[in-house]
C-alpha positions in Angstrom: 0.0 0.0 0.0 2.8 2.4 0.9 4.5 1.6 -2.5 1.3 2.6 -4.3 1.1 5.9 -2.4 4.7 6.7 -3.2 4.2 5.9 -6.9 1.0 8.0 -6.9 2.8 11.0 -5.3 5.7 10.6 -7.7 3.5 10.7 -10.8 1.4 13.6 -9.5 4.6 15.6 -8.8 5.9 14.7 -12.3 2.7 15.8 -14.0 2.8 19.1 -12.0 6.4 19.7 -13.1 5.6 19.0 -16.8 2.6 21.2 -16.5 4.7 24.0 -15.1 7.3 23.6 -17.9 4.5 23.7 -20.6 3.0 26.8 -19.0 6.4 28.5 -18.9 7.1 27.6 -22.6 3.6 28.8 -23.6 4.0 32.1 -21.8 7.4 32.6 -23.4 6.1 31.8 -26.9 3.1 34.1 -26.5 5.4 36.9 -25.1 7.7 36.4 -28.1 4.8 36.5 -30.6 3.4 39.6 -28.9 6.8 41.4 -28.9 7.5 40.4 -32.4 4.1 41.6 -33.6 4.5 44.9 -31.8 8.0 45.4 -33.2 6.9 44.5 -36.7 4.0 46.9 -36.4 6.3 49.6 -35.2 8.6 49.0 -38.2 5.5 48.9 -40.5 4.3 52.2 -39.3 7.5 54.1 -38.5 10.5 52.1 -39.7 12.1 50.4 -42.6 9.0 48.7 -44.0 7.3 52.1 -44.4 10.5 53.4 -46.1 10.6 50.4 -48.4 6.9 50.9 -49.5 7.8 54.6 -50.2 10.8 53.5 -52.3 8.7 51.0 -54.2 5.9 53.5 -55.0 7.3 57.0 -54.9 10.4 57.0 -57.0 10.8 60.4 -58.7 13.3 61.8 -61.3 16.1 63.9 -59.9 18.4 66.5 -61.4 21.2 64.1 -60.6 19.6 60.7 -60.5 21.2 57.6 -59.1 19.8 54.4 -60.4 20.8 51.2 -58.7 20.9 48.5 -61.3 20.4 44.9 -60.1 21.4 42.2 -62.7 19.8 38.8 -62.0 20.2 35.3 -63.5 17.5 32.7 -64.2 17.6 31.6 -60.6 17.1 35.3 -59.4 20.6 35.5 -58.0 22.2 38.9 -58.2 25.1 38.6 -60.5 26.1 42.3 -61.2 25.5 45.6 -59.4 25.9 49.0 -61.1 25.1 52.5 -59.8 24.1 54.7 -62.8 24.5 58.4 -62.2 22.7 60.6 -64.7 23.4 64.4 -64.5 20.7 66.4 -66.2 22.8 69.6 -65.8 26.0 68.5 -67.4 24.6 65.7 -69.5 27.2 63.4 -68.0 26.6 59.7 -67.5 28.7 57.7 -65.0 28.5 54.0 -64.2 29.9 52.8 -60.9 30.5 49.0 -60.5 29.9 47.5 -57.0 31.3 43.9 -56.7 28.5 41.4 -55.9 31.0 39.4 -53.8 31.0 42.2 -51.3 30.3 41.5 -47.6 28.7 44.4 -45.6 28.3 44.5 -41.9 24.8 46.1 -41.3 24.8 48.7 -38.6 23.2 47.6 -35.3 20.2 49.9 -35.4 19.4 48.9 -39.0 20.0 45.2 -38.2 17.5 45.3 -35.3 14.9 46.6 -37.7 15.7 44.1 -40.4 15.6 41.3 -37.9 11.9 42.0 -37.3 11.3 41.6 -41.0 13.3 38.3 -41.2 14.9 36.9 -38.1 17.2 34.7 -40.2 19.0 37.6 -41.9 22.7 37.7 -41.0 24.3 41.0 -39.8 27.2 40.5 -42.2 25.4 40.2 -45.5 26.7 39.1 -48.9 25.3 41.5 -51.6 24.8 38.8 -54.1 22.4 37.0 -51.8 20.0 39.8 -51.0 17.1 38.0 -52.7 17.5 35.0 -50.4 16.7 37.0 -47.3 13.2 38.3 -48.3 10.1 36.5 -49.4 9.3 39.0 -52.1 11.9 40.1 -54.7 10.5 43.6 -54.7 11.1 43.7 -50.9 14.7 42.6 -51.4 15.3 45.4 -53.9 13.7 48.0 -51.7 15.5 46.9 -48.6 18.6 46.7 -50.7 18.3 50.4 -51.6 18.3 51.2 -47.9 21.3 49.0 -47.3 23.3 50.5 -50.2 22.4 54.0 -49.1 23.9 53.3 -45.7 27.0 51.5 -47.2 27.8 54.1 -49.8 26.8 57.2 -47.9 24.6 58.6 -50.6 20.9 58.8 -51.6 19.6 56.5 -54.4 16.8 57.9 -56.6 15.4 54.6 -57.9 16.3 51.0 -58.8 16.1 48.9 -61.9 16.3 45.1 -62.3 17.4 43.5 -65.6 18.2 39.9 -66.6 21.7 38.8 -67.3 20.9 38.2 -71.0 20.0 41.9 -71.3 23.2 42.8 -69.4 25.3 40.7 -71.8 23.8 42.7 -74.7 24.4 46.1 -73.1 27.5 45.7 -71.1 30.9 44.0 -71.0 33.5 43.8 -68.3 36.8 45.7 -68.4 39.7 45.0 -66.0 41.0 48.3 -64.4 43.2 49.4 -61.6 40.9 51.2 -59.1 42.6 53.8 -56.8 41.5 55.8 -53.9 43.0 58.0 -51.3 42.9 57.1 -47.6 44.4 58.4 -44.4 46.8 55.8 -42.8 49.5 55.7 -40.2 50.8 52.1 -40.9 53.2 53.2 -43.6 55.0 55.8 -41.4 57.6 55.7 -38.7 57.1 57.3 -35.2 58.7 60.7 -34.8 60.9 61.9 -31.9 57.7 62.4 -29.8 56.7 58.8 -30.3 53.7 59.7 -32.4 53.2 58.1 -35.8 51.9 60.7 -38.2 49.0 60.0 -40.5 49.3 60.7 -44.1 47.3 60.3 -47.3 48.2 57.3 -49.4 46.7 56.0 -52.7 45.5 52.4 -52.4 45.1 50.4 -55.6 43.3 47.2 -56.5 42.5 45.4 -59.7 38.9 44.7 -60.4 36.4 44.2 -63.3 34.0 47.0 -64.0 30.9 47.1 -66.3 31.1 49.3 -69.5 28.8 49.6 -72.5 29.4 47.3 -75.4 30.2 48.9 -78.7 27.0 47.5 -80.2 24.9 49.1 -77.5 26.7 52.4 -78.0 25.8 52.3 -81.7 22.2 51.5 -80.8 22.0 54.5 -78.5 23.7 56.8 -81.1 21.3 55.6 -83.8 18.5 57.2 -81.7 20.0 60.4 -83.0 18.4 62.6 -80.4 15.0 61.9 -81.9 12.3 62.2 -79.3 10.0 59.6 -80.8 12.8 57.1 -81.1 13.9 57.6 -77.5 10.3 57.2 -76.3 10.0 53.9 -78.2 13.4 52.8 -76.9 12.2 53.5 -73.3 8.9 51.7 -73.9 10.7 48.6 -75.3 13.3 48.7 -72.6 10.6 48.7 -69.9 9.1 45.5 -71.3 12.4 43.7 -70.3 13.0 45.2 -66.8 11.5 45.9 -63.4 11.8 49.4 -61.9 10.2 51.4 -59.2 10.4 54.5 -61.5 7.4 54.6 -63.9 7.9 54.7 -67.6 6.3 58.1 -67.7 8.8 59.5 -65.1 11.6 57.8 -67.0 10.5 59.6 -70.1 11.1 63.0 -68.4 14.8 62.4 -69.0 14.3 62.6 -72.8 15.7 66.1 -73.1 18.8 64.9 -71.2 19.2 61.7 -73.4 19.0 63.9 -76.5 22.2 65.7 -75.5 24.2 62.7 -74.3 27.0 61.1 -76.2 27.5 57.4 -75.3 31.1 57.7 -76.4 31.7 60.0 -73.5 30.1 57.9 -70.7 32.5 57.3 -67.9 33.0 54.1 -65.9 34.3 53.6 -62.3 35.0 50.9 -59.7 33.8 51.6 -56.2 36.7 52.0 -53.8 37.1 48.7 -52.0 39.6 46.1 -50.8 39.7 42.3 -51.5 40.7 39.4 -49.3 40.3 35.7 -50.1 38.0 36.6 -53.0 35.6 38.7 -50.8 35.3 42.5 -51.3 34.8 45.2 -48.6 33.6 48.7 -49.7 35.7 51.5 -48.2 32.8 53.6 -47.0 34.5 57.0 -46.6 36.4 56.8 -49.9 33.2 55.6 -51.7 31.2 58.5 -50.2 33.8 61.0 -51.3 34.0 59.5 -54.8 30.2 59.5 -55.3 30.0 63.1 -54.0 32.7 64.2 -56.4 30.7 62.7 -59.4 27.5 64.2 -58.2 29.0 67.7 -57.7 31.0 67.6 -61.0 29.8 70.7 -62.9 31.9 70.2 -66.0 30.6 68.3 -69.1 32.8 65.4 -70.3 34.3 66.3 -73.7 36.7 63.4 -74.3 36.3 59.6 -74.0 37.6 58.0 -70.8 40.9 56.2 -71.0 40.5 53.0 -68.9 44.2 52.3 -69.1 44.7 55.1 -66.6 44.3 54.7 -62.9 40.6 54.5 -62.3 40.3 57.1 -59.5 37.6 59.7 -59.0 39.4 62.8 -58.0 37.5 65.8 -56.8 38.7 69.2 -57.9 41.1 67.9 -60.5 39.8 69.8 -63.5 41.8 69.5 -66.7 41.4 72.4 -69.0 42.4 70.4 -72.1 39.7 67.7 -71.5 37.0 69.6 -69.6 36.9 66.6 -67.3 36.8 67.4 -63.6 36.9 63.8 -62.6 39.7 62.6 -64.8 41.9 60.0 -63.1 44.9 61.6 -61.5 47.7 59.2 -62.4 48.5 57.3 -65.5 49.8 53.8 -65.2 51.8 54.5 -68.4 53.6 57.5 -66.7 57.4 57.6 -67.4 59.5 55.5 -65.0 61.8 57.7 -63.1 65.3 56.4 -62.1 65.4 56.0 -58.3 69.2 55.6 -58.1 69.7 59.2 -57.3 67.2 59.2 -54.5 67.8 58.4 -50.8 66.2 55.2 -49.6 65.3 54.1 -46.1 64.8 50.3 -45.6 62.7 49.0 -42.7 62.3 45.3 -41.7 58.6 44.6 -41.4 59.1 40.8 -41.6 60.4 40.0 -38.1 63.1 38.0 -39.9 66.5 38.9 -38.5 69.0 40.4 -40.9 66.6 40.9 -43.8 67.1 44.7 -43.9 70.9 44.4 -44.0 70.8 41.9 -46.8 68.4 44.1 -48.8 70.5 47.1 -48.3 73.5 45.3 -49.6 71.6 44.0 -52.6 70.3 47.5 -53.5 73.7 49.2 -52.9 75.3 46.7 -55.2 72.7 47.6 -57.8 73.6 51.3 -57.6 70.9 52.6 -55.2 71.6 54.9 -52.3 70.4 53.3 -49.0 71.0 55.8 -46.3 69.7 53.8 -43.3 67.9 50.7 -42.1 65.7 49.9 -39.1 62.8 47.8 -37.8 59.2 48.4 -38.5 57.2 47.6 -35.3 53.6 48.2 -36.3 52.8 44.8 -37.9 54.3 41.9 -39.8 53.9 42.4 -43.5 53.7 39.6 -46.1 54.5 41.7 -49.2 57.0 44.5 -49.3 55.7 48.1 -49.5 57.5 50.8 -51.4 56.4 54.2 -50.1 57.2 57.1 -52.5 56.5 60.8 -52.5 55.1 60.9 -56.0 53.6 58.3 -58.4 56.6 58.5 -60.8 59.0 57.3 -58.2 60.1 53.8 -57.2 58.7 51.8 -60.1 62.2 50.6 -61.0 62.5 49.1 -57.5 59.6 46.7 -57.9 61.7 44.1 -59.7 63.8 43.6 -56.6 60.9 42.3 -54.6 58.2 39.6 -54.7 54.9 41.3 -55.7 55.5 44.5 -53.8 52.9 47.2 -53.2 53.9 50.7 -54.3 52.1 53.5 -52.5 52.2 57.3 -52.5 52.6 58.6 -49.0 54.8 60.2 -46.3 58.3 58.9 -45.8 60.9 59.4 -43.0 62.5 62.8 -42.8 65.6 63.1 -45.0 64.6 60.3 -47.3 62.8 60.1 -50.7 61.7 56.5 -50.6 60.8 54.2 -47.7 60.8 50.4 -48.2 59.1 48.2 -45.6 60.1 44.6 -46.1 57.7 41.7 -46.0 58.2 38.0 -45.4 57.7 37.1 -49.1 61.2 38.5 -49.7 63.0 36.5 -47.0 64.4 34.0 -49.4 64.9 36.3 -52.4 68.5 36.5 -53.6 
C-alpha cells in the first residue's frame, strides 16, 4: 500500500512539473509573438518597411539621378550591381560598379529593424544573396536600396532590375586598376615624440567594371536625339526590366538623353579592398567618390581612357579635356630612375638580418640606401615601397616579390621608404 502511495505521489509531482514547464514555454512563446508583432507593427508604421513601401511606389526623377541596377540570372541570384549616375545639368553619365561578392556589416540599429522583418538575416550580408533573405523580390530590392544608401553614404533615386541576358547585350567587363586616397599611419615611422603621423596614401586594387558594349553604344547613337525614337526605346526597354520608376517618369529624361554622347560615358569601380575573393567597400572613400561625381559641374568632352588609374578625383579639372573627374595618375607614366634618391629600408618581416641583406643588394645595384631599421607596427607579407610621387620607385619593384607601391609620407631626410615583407625573406 505504501508503495502505491509513493508511486502516486511521484506521478502527481511529475505531472505538475511537466505542466509548469509547458505553461512557462507557452507564456514565453506568447510573449515572443506579442513582442515580435509589436516590433513588426512599429517597423511597419514608422521604420524600414514604411520606407521600403515609399521607395517602391514614390520614386521620382532627380536632377542628378542615381539608379541602382540589379542584374539577376535565371535563378534570381544577383550577378552584377551598377550605380548609374545621370546628370541632367552637365549631360554626363557615370556608371559605378559594385562587386556582388561584397560583404557588408549592417549597422546595429538597421539590423535590429531588419531582424523584425526576417529573423534569419545575418548581420554580415553578402550583396549577391539579397534575394534569399526576403520572401518578395521587390522587398529585397527595396531593402537593398536602404542598405546600399547606408553602405555608400549617398541617396539613391530609384532601382532597376534587368536579366543577365540583357546585361550581356548592353555591357561587357573591363579590367582596371581602381585607386582611392585614404588616411593611414601604418606606412610611417614614429617621430621623436613617439607619435606616428597620419598621411594620405593611394590604395590600388585590380577589379572588373561594367562598361557599355560597342553595339549598345551604336544602338544609342542611332536614336540620333529623336524624341519619338527615344520614347520607343524606353517603352521597349521597360518590357524587359523591373523598376520602381514609372515609364512616364523615365520619359522625363528625354531632353537629357537627346544631348548625351554614349562615347563620353564614364565608368568607375567603387573604392574597396579584397581578401580571399571577398570585397569590402571602403565607405569613406566611396562616399567621397560619389559626392565628387555628383558635384562635378563640367561636361565630359573626351572619351575616358580606362588604361589610366581608375580614380575619382574631386577638384582635378583638366582644361584640355574639360573633365573634372579625370583619373589623377597614368599607369603609363614615365618611369623615373630611383638611383639618385635616398632610400630608407625597414624590416617589417620580423626576420633577423633581412634589412641588412636588402641594403647590400640594393647598394650593389647602384641605389643609395641611407639607413635601415625595424618596422614595429605589424608583420607584412608583401613589401611596401612608399614614395613621395607616383613616378618614383617603379624601377625598385623588380627587386621584390609582388611589392605594393604607395604614394605617402616617408621618413624625414629620405625620398623613398621600403618596408620589407616575409615574401622577400628568401629572395636573392
